[in-house]
The first five atom37 places (N, CA, C, CB, O) and aatype in JSON, in Angstrom:
{
  "aatype": [20, 20, 20, 20, 20, 20, 20, 20, 20, 20, 20, 20, 20, 20, 20, 20, 20, 20, 20, 20, 20, 20, 20, 20, 20, 20, 20, 20, 20, 20, 20, 20, 20, 20, 20, 20, 20, 20, 20, 20, 20, 20, 20, 20, 20, 20, 20, 20, 20, 20, 20, 20, 20, 20, 20, 20, 20, 20, 20, 20, 20, 20, 20, 20, 20, 20, 20],
  "atom_mask": [
    [1, 1, 1, 1, 1],
    [1, 1, 1, 1, 1],
    [1, 1, 1, 1, 1],
    [1, 1, 1, 1, 1],
    [1, 1, 1, 1, 1],
    [1, 1, 1, 1, 1],
    [1, 1, 1, 1, 1],
    [1, 1, 1, 1, 1],
    [1, 1, 1, 1, 1],
    [1, 1, 1, 1, 1],
    [1, 1, 1, 1, 1],
    [1, 1, 1, 1, 1],
    [1, 1, 1, 1, 1],
    [1, 1, 1, 1, 1],
    [1, 1, 1, 1, 1],
    [1, 1, 1, 1, 1],
    [1, 1, 1, 1, 1],
    [1, 1, 1, 1, 1],
    [1, 1, 1, 1, 1],
    [1, 1, 1, 1, 1],
    [1, 1, 1, 1, 1],
    [1, 1, 1, 1, 1],
    [1, 1, 1, 1, 1],
    [1, 1, 1, 1, 1],
    [1, 1, 1, 1, 1],
    [1, 1, 1, 1, 1],
    [1, 1, 1, 1, 1],
    [1, 1, 1, 1, 1],
    [1, 1, 1, 1, 1],
    [1, 1, 1, 1, 1],
    [1, 1, 1, 1, 1],
    [1, 1, 1, 1, 1],
    [1, 1, 1, 1, 1],
    [1, 1, 1, 1, 1],
    [1, 1, 1, 1, 1],
    [1, 1, 1, 1, 1],
    [1, 1, 1, 1, 1],
    [1, 1, 1, 1, 1],
    [1, 1, 1, 1, 1],
    [1, 1, 1, 1, 1],
    [1, 1, 1, 1, 1],
    [1, 1, 1, 1, 1],
    [1, 1, 1, 1, 1],
    [1, 1, 1, 1, 1],
    [1, 1, 1, 1, 1],
    [1, 1, 1, 1, 1],
    [1, 1, 1, 1, 1],
    [1, 1, 1, 1, 1],
    [1, 1, 1, 1, 1],
    [1, 1, 1, 1, 1],
    [1, 1, 1, 1, 1],
    [1, 1, 1, 1, 1],
    [1, 1, 1, 1, 1],
    [1, 1, 1, 1, 1],
    [1, 1, 1, 1, 1],
    [1, 1, 1, 1, 1],
    [1, 1, 1, 1, 1],
    [1, 1, 1, 1, 1],
    [1, 1, 1, 1, 1],
    [1, 1, 1, 1, 1],
    [1, 1, 1, 1, 1],
    [1, 1, 1, 1, 1],
    [1, 1, 1, 1, 1],
    [1, 1, 1, 1, 1],
    [1, 1, 1, 1, 1],
    [1, 1, 1, 1, 1],
    [1, 1, 1, 1, 1]
  ],
  "atom_positions": [
    [[14.98, 29.73, 22.21], [14.5, 30.07, 20.9], [15.62, 30.71, 20.09], [13.3, 31.0, 20.99], [16.36, 31.57, 20.59]],
    [[15.73, 30.3, 18.87], [16.8, 30.77, 18.0], [16.72, 32.28, 17.79], [16.75, 30.05, 16.65], [17.75, 32.95, 17.72]],
    [[15.52, 32.83, 17.68], [15.4, 34.26, 17.43], [15.94, 35.09, 18.58], [13.96, 34.62, 17.16], [16.2, 36.29, 18.42]],
    [[16.11, 34.48, 19.74], [16.67, 35.19, 20.9], [18.19, 35.15, 20.93], [16.12, 34.6, 22.18], [18.81, 35.83, 21.76]],
    [[18.81, 34.37, 20.05], [20.27, 34.29, 20.01], [20.84, 35.6, 19.49], [20.73, 33.1, 19.12], [20.22, 36.25, 18.65]],
    [[22.02, 36.0, 19.97], [22.67, 37.18, 19.39], [23.06, 36.9, 17.94], [23.92, 37.59, 20.22], [23.3, 35.76, 17.56]],
    [[23.11, 37.96, 17.15], [23.47, 37.81, 15.75], [24.93, 38.16, 15.53], [22.58, 38.68, 14.86], [25.5, 38.99, 16.23]],
    [[25.53, 37.49, 14.54], [26.91, 37.73, 14.15], [26.93, 37.91, 12.63], [27.87, 36.56, 14.61], [26.28, 37.16, 11.9]],
    [[27.67, 38.89, 12.18], [27.83, 39.11, 10.75], [29.28, 38.8, 10.39], [27.43, 40.57, 10.33], [30.2, 39.34, 10.99]],
    [[29.46, 37.93, 9.4], [30.8, 37.5, 9.01], [30.93, 37.6, 7.5], [31.09, 36.05, 9.49], [30.04, 37.18, 6.76]],
    [[32.03, 38.17, 7.05], [32.3, 38.22, 5.61], [33.1, 36.97, 5.24], [33.09, 39.54, 5.22], [34.13, 36.67, 5.84]],
    [[32.61, 36.27, 4.23], [33.3, 35.07, 3.74], [33.37, 35.14, 2.22], [32.57, 33.76, 4.21], [32.56, 35.82, 1.59]],
    [[34.33, 34.44, 1.63], [34.39, 34.39, 0.17], [33.11, 33.77, -0.39], [35.63, 33.59, -0.3], [32.44, 32.98, 0.28]],
    [[32.78, 34.14, -1.61], [31.57, 33.63, -2.27], [31.52, 32.11, -2.27], [31.49, 34.14, -3.7], [30.45, 31.52, -2.12]],
    [[32.68, 31.49, -2.44], [32.72, 30.02, -2.48], [32.28, 29.41, -1.15], [34.15, 29.54, -2.83], [31.59, 28.39, -1.12]],
    [[32.67, 30.05, -0.04], [32.29, 29.53, 1.27], [30.81, 29.76, 1.54], [33.13, 30.19, 2.37], [30.16, 28.9, 2.14]],
    [[30.28, 30.89, 1.1], [28.85, 31.16, 1.26], [28.04, 30.14, 0.48], [28.51, 32.6, 0.8], [27.04, 29.62, 0.97]],
    [[28.49, 29.84, -0.76], [27.79, 28.85, -1.58], [27.9, 27.46, -0.94], [28.38, 28.82, -3.01], [26.93, 26.7, -0.94]],
    [[29.06, 27.13, -0.4], [29.24, 25.82, 0.24], [28.35, 25.7, 1.47], [30.72, 25.6, 0.63], [27.75, 24.65, 1.72]],
    [[28.26, 26.77, 2.24], [27.4, 26.77, 3.43], [25.94, 26.57, 3.02], [27.55, 28.08, 4.22], [25.23, 25.77, 3.64]],
    [[25.5, 27.28, 1.99], [24.13, 27.12, 1.52], [23.87, 25.69, 1.04], [23.83, 28.13, 0.4], [22.83, 25.11, 1.33]],
    [[24.83, 25.14, 0.29], [24.69, 23.76, -0.21], [24.67, 22.76, 0.93], [25.84, 23.42, -1.19], [23.84, 21.84, 0.94]],
    [[25.56, 22.92, 1.89], [25.57, 22.03, 3.05], [24.23, 22.07, 3.79], [26.71, 22.4, 4.01], [23.71, 21.04, 4.22]],
    [[23.7, 23.27, 3.92], [22.42, 23.43, 4.6], [21.31, 22.7, 3.86], [22.07, 24.91, 4.75], [20.49, 22.01, 4.47]],
    [[21.28, 22.86, 2.54], [20.25, 22.19, 1.74], [20.39, 20.67, 1.77], [20.32, 22.66, 0.3], [19.4, 19.95, 1.93]],
    [[21.61, 20.19, 1.63], [21.84, 18.73, 1.57], [21.6, 18.07, 2.92], [23.27, 18.44, 1.1], [21.0, 16.99, 2.98]],
    [[22.06, 18.7, 4.0], [21.94, 18.08, 5.32], [20.62, 18.38, 6.01], [23.06, 18.55, 6.2], [20.22, 17.66, 6.93]],
    [[19.93, 19.44, 5.56], [18.69, 19.83, 6.23], [18.94, 20.6, 7.52], [17.86, 18.62, 6.52], [18.0, 20.87, 8.27]],
    [[20.19, 20.94, 7.78], [20.52, 21.7, 8.99], [20.53, 23.19, 8.67], [21.9, 21.27, 9.56], [20.91, 23.6, 7.58]],
    [[20.12, 23.99, 9.62], [20.16, 25.44, 9.47], [21.62, 25.89, 9.37], [19.45, 26.14, 10.65], [22.52, 25.26, 9.92]],
    [[21.84, 26.98, 8.66], [23.2, 27.49, 8.5], [23.83, 27.82, 9.84], [23.2, 28.72, 7.61], [25.02, 27.57, 10.03]],
    [[23.06, 28.37, 10.77], [23.63, 28.7, 12.08], [24.1, 27.43, 12.79], [22.6, 29.46, 12.95], [25.12, 27.45, 13.49]],
    [[23.37, 26.34, 12.62], [23.76, 25.09, 13.28], [25.05, 24.52, 12.67], [22.62, 24.05, 13.18], [25.91, 24.02, 13.39]],
    [[25.18, 24.6, 11.35], [26.41, 24.15, 10.69], [27.61, 24.95, 11.18], [26.28, 24.28, 9.16], [28.67, 24.39, 11.42]],
    [[27.43, 26.25, 11.32], [28.53, 27.1, 11.77], [28.91, 26.78, 13.21], [28.16, 28.58, 11.64], [30.09, 26.69, 13.53]],
    [[27.92, 26.61, 14.08], [28.25, 26.3, 15.48], [28.92, 24.93, 15.59], [26.98, 26.34, 16.35], [29.82, 24.75, 16.41]],
    [[28.48, 23.96, 14.78], [29.12, 22.65, 14.81], [30.55, 22.73, 14.29], [28.32, 21.65, 13.98], [31.43, 22.03, 14.8]],
    [[30.8, 23.57, 13.29], [32.17, 23.75, 12.77], [33.06, 24.37, 13.84], [32.16, 24.63, 11.5], [34.22, 23.97, 13.99]],
    [[32.53, 25.34, 14.58], [33.31, 25.96, 15.66], [33.61, 24.92, 16.73], [32.54, 27.16, 16.27], [34.74, 24.86, 17.24]],
    [[32.62, 24.11, 17.08], [32.86, 23.06, 18.08], [33.94, 22.08, 17.62], [31.55, 22.31, 18.37], [34.78, 21.67, 18.42]],
    [[33.91, 21.7, 16.35], [34.94, 20.79, 15.82], [36.32, 21.43, 15.9], [34.62, 20.41, 14.36], [37.29, 20.78, 16.3]],
    [[36.42, 22.69, 15.52], [37.69, 23.4, 15.58], [38.18, 23.46, 17.03], [37.54, 24.83, 15.01], [39.36, 23.23, 17.29]],
    [[37.28, 23.77, 17.95], [37.61, 23.85, 19.37], [38.14, 22.5, 19.88], [36.39, 24.28, 20.18], [39.15, 22.46, 20.58]],
    [[37.47, 21.42, 19.53], [37.87, 20.08, 19.98], [39.24, 19.67, 19.44], [36.83, 19.06, 19.57], [39.92, 18.86, 20.06]],
    [[39.64, 20.22, 18.31], [40.94, 19.9, 17.72], [42.09, 20.68, 18.35], [40.91, 20.16, 16.23], [43.26, 20.38, 18.09]],
    [[41.78, 21.68, 19.16], [42.83, 22.47, 19.82], [43.53, 21.65, 20.89], [42.24, 23.76, 20.43], [42.93, 20.73, 21.46]],
    [[44.78, 21.96, 21.17], [45.44, 21.33, 22.32], [44.69, 21.69, 23.61], [46.93, 21.77, 22.41], [44.06, 22.74, 23.69]],
    [[44.77, 20.82, 24.59], [44.0, 21.03, 25.83], [44.32, 22.36, 26.5], [44.26, 19.89, 26.8], [43.42, 22.98, 27.08]],
    [[45.57, 22.8, 26.45], [45.92, 24.08, 27.07], [45.18, 25.24, 26.39], [47.44, 24.31, 27.0], [44.7, 26.16, 27.05]],
    [[45.08, 25.19, 25.07], [44.37, 26.25, 24.34], [42.87, 26.16, 24.58], [44.67, 26.16, 22.84], [42.19, 27.18, 24.67]],
    [[42.33, 24.93, 24.69], [40.9, 24.79, 25.0], [40.59, 25.39, 26.36], [40.48, 23.3, 24.97], [39.56, 26.03, 26.54]],
    [[41.49, 25.18, 27.32], [41.28, 25.75, 28.66], [41.3, 27.28, 28.6], [42.37, 25.24, 29.63], [40.49, 27.93, 29.27]],
    [[42.2, 27.85, 27.81], [42.23, 29.31, 27.66], [40.95, 29.82, 27.02], [43.45, 29.74, 26.82], [40.39, 30.83, 27.46]],
    [[40.48, 29.14, 25.99], [39.24, 29.54, 25.33], [38.06, 29.44, 26.29], [38.99, 28.67, 24.07], [37.23, 30.34, 26.34]],
    [[38.0, 28.36, 27.06], [36.92, 28.2, 28.03], [36.92, 29.34, 29.05], [37.05, 26.85, 28.75], [35.87, 29.9, 29.36]],
    [[38.09, 29.66, 29.57], [38.19, 30.73, 30.56], [37.8, 32.08, 29.99], [39.59, 30.8, 31.12], [37.05, 32.83, 30.61]],
    [[38.31, 32.39, 28.82], [38.01, 33.68, 28.2], [36.54, 33.77, 27.81], [38.89, 33.9, 26.96], [35.91, 34.81, 28.03]],
    [[35.99, 32.72, 27.24], [34.58, 32.78, 26.85], [33.66, 32.9, 28.07], [34.2, 31.53, 26.03], [32.64, 33.57, 28.0]],
    [[34.02, 32.26, 29.18], [33.23, 32.41, 30.41], [33.26, 33.86, 30.9], [33.76, 31.46, 31.51], [32.24, 34.39, 31.33]],
    [[34.44, 34.5, 30.83], [34.53, 35.92, 31.24], [33.72, 36.8, 30.31], [36.0, 36.39, 31.27], [33.03, 37.71, 30.77]],
    [[33.8, 36.54, 29.01], [33.04, 37.34, 28.05], [31.53, 37.19, 28.26], [33.42, 36.94, 26.63], [30.79, 38.16, 28.14]],
    [[31.09, 35.99, 28.57], [29.67, 35.77, 28.86], [29.22, 36.55, 30.09], [29.38, 34.28, 29.05], [28.13, 37.12, 30.1]],
    [[30.05, 36.57, 31.12], [29.7, 37.33, 32.33], [29.58, 38.82, 32.04], [30.74, 37.1, 33.42], [28.74, 39.5, 32.64]],
    [[30.4, 39.33, 31.12], [30.33, 40.75, 30.77], [29.06, 41.09, 30.02], [31.54, 41.14, 29.94], [28.6, 42.23, 30.08]],
    [[28.47, 40.13, 29.32], [27.29, 40.38, 28.51], [25.98, 40.31, 29.32], [27.24, 39.39, 27.38], [24.96, 40.84, 28.89]],
    [[26.02, 39.66, 30.47], [24.8, 39.48, 31.25], [24.4, 40.82, 31.88], [25.0, 38.38, 32.35], [25.21, 41.45, 32.56]],
    [[23.13, 41.25, 31.65], [22.7, 42.54, 32.23], [22.58, 42.51, 33.72], [21.38, 42.94, 31.64], [22.22, 43.52, 34.33]]
  ]
}
């Protein structure tokens, strides 16, 4: 359930906030889904060595968050 996801607060320029809102309206996708898809695209564009570092670090960070 989405309401169980952790929340993140990010400051962005007004233009980016407006673009995010417009993208959400036009595509019918929730803003959180657009942001996660953008992160995935950015991740996929990284060199494989950097993707491996991100995977390792994010796995460690997830383990630290588990109660």
